[in-house]
N, C-alpha and C positions, 0 to 999 in steps of 0.2 A: 263479696260473700264467698267464702271458700267451703265447698262441699266435698266430703270424702267418704269413702266406704272402706272399711277395714275388717279384719277378722277379730272376733271377740277375744279378749284376754281375761285371765282369771281375776285381775284386779278391777275389771269392769262390772262385776256381778251386782254390787249394791246399786250402782247407777242404772243398770239394766232393769232391776226391779222397780226403780223409780219411774223410768220411762213406761214400762208395762202398766204399772198401777195407775199413773196419770192418764194414760190412753184408755184404759178400761173404764175408769170413772166417767170420762167424757163420752165414750162410745156405748158402753153397756149399761151404765148407771140408769138411763131412762127406762130400761126394761128388765133389768136383773137386780134384785135387792142386794144392797151392799154386803149383807151377811153371807149371801151365796157367793158373791165375788171374792170376798176375803177368804172363805174356805177353800175355794178352787185355787186362788192365787197362792195361798200359803202352802198348799200341797204340791202344786205343779211348778211354782216359780220361787221356791225357797232357794237360798244360796246353795244348799246341798243338792237340790234337784237340778239346778243349773250346772253345777259341777259334774254331776252324773251325765247330763246331756252332752257337755263338752267332751267327756271322756269316750263317748260312743263314736266309733269310727264311721258310722253311717250318718252322723249329724255334723252339719256345718253351721256356724253362727257368725253373723255379721253385724257390724255397728255402722250406722250413718251418723256423721258428724257435720255440724255447721259451725264454721269458725272455731274448730277444736272442741265444741261442746256436743255431747251425745244428744241426738235428736230422734233416733230410731233404732230398732232391733229387728233382726230376722233370724229365724231358725229353720233350716231345711233338714229333711230326713229322707234317707233312701230306704224304702220298704223292700227288703230283699225278696220276700215272698211274692209280692205283686209286681216287682220290677218297676216301681214308680218313685219318682222324686217328688216329695211333698214340701210345700211351704207350710210348716207346722205353726209358725208364729210370724206375724209381720205387724209391727206397731210403730207408728210415727206420732210423735207428740202433736196434738191438735194445732198448736201455734206454729208448727213447722210444715203443715200441709201446703201443697202447691209449689214446693221447691224441687220436685222431681226425685225426692228421696225414695219413695215407693218404687218408682220405675227403676232406679239404680239398684235397689235391693232385689227386685224381681230379676234383673239382669244377672245378678250373682246366682240366683236360683237356677236360671237358665244355663249358666256356665256349669253348675253342679250336674244338671241333667245331661248336658253335652259330654261331660267326662265319662258318663256311663252310656253314651250313644243313645240317649232317650230323646224323643221328639217333643215331649210335653212336660210341663210342671203341673202337679195336682195341688189342689187346695180346697179348703172349706171356709165358708163365710156365713155368719148368721143372717137370716133374711131381714131382720130388723136393722141391721147395719147397712142401710140403703146406700150411704155414700160409698162404702167399700164395694158393695155389689155393683153399683154403677161404674166405678172405676175399673174393677176387674173385667167387666163386660167390655169396657172401652178398649182394654188392651188384649181382648180376644178370649175371654173366659167362656167356655162351653160347659153348661151345667149338665151333669149326667144323672144326678139324683138328689133327692131331699131326704135328710135323715134328722131325727131328733138329736139335740146336743144338750147335755145336762150339766148345770153348774149348781151344786148344792141341791136345793129343792125345786129349782127352776129349770124347766125344759123348754127350749126354743127350737124352731125349725132352722136347719143348717143345710145350705146348698153345697154340694160337692161336685167338683168338675176339674177341668184341665184348661191350661193356657198353652198353646203351642209355643215352643221356643222361638220359632220364627216371628210370631206375633209380639213377643216380648222384645226381641231384638229390633223389630220395626218401631215399636213404641219408644224404645230408648233412642233410636236414631232420630225419630221425629222430634222428641223432646230436646235432644242435643241441638238440632237445627234451630228450634225456636229460641234457645238461649243466646244464639249468636246474633 
């Protein structure tokens, strides 16, 4: 099995939408109505919205591939006011969980943070997404606050916090050793 991480290209956008939508249905479908998911998805992840994100110099987007097929997507964003690197999106197809793709994508986020001499990567995760919450905690997620997050008419609790770059690097090193 060949796993690779690369930068998003313009001709990836339709496939990225497919990865995001399939991930959302599996992850958020149990607690957010499909109508609300569709509205938020169409507004924030249309091809045009993705193109605008790609054009922003403070945004970096990465693709995880398994045997040449797209299996994950990550978007990082540097907030110039807060001086923080955020993982704004991290989605792995459910059937591709457990392959280390999330760890490798988080390592890309850590590299983006290091370019700016930052010591942490910030992110938010819905409390109902327990699998992701547990995984982020496993790699060093420190929760700072809980805020509401709204998709359409649905509002859910959202944990916001940081993961030290050193913790991400350690998790990636540990994952790499397990594969050998």
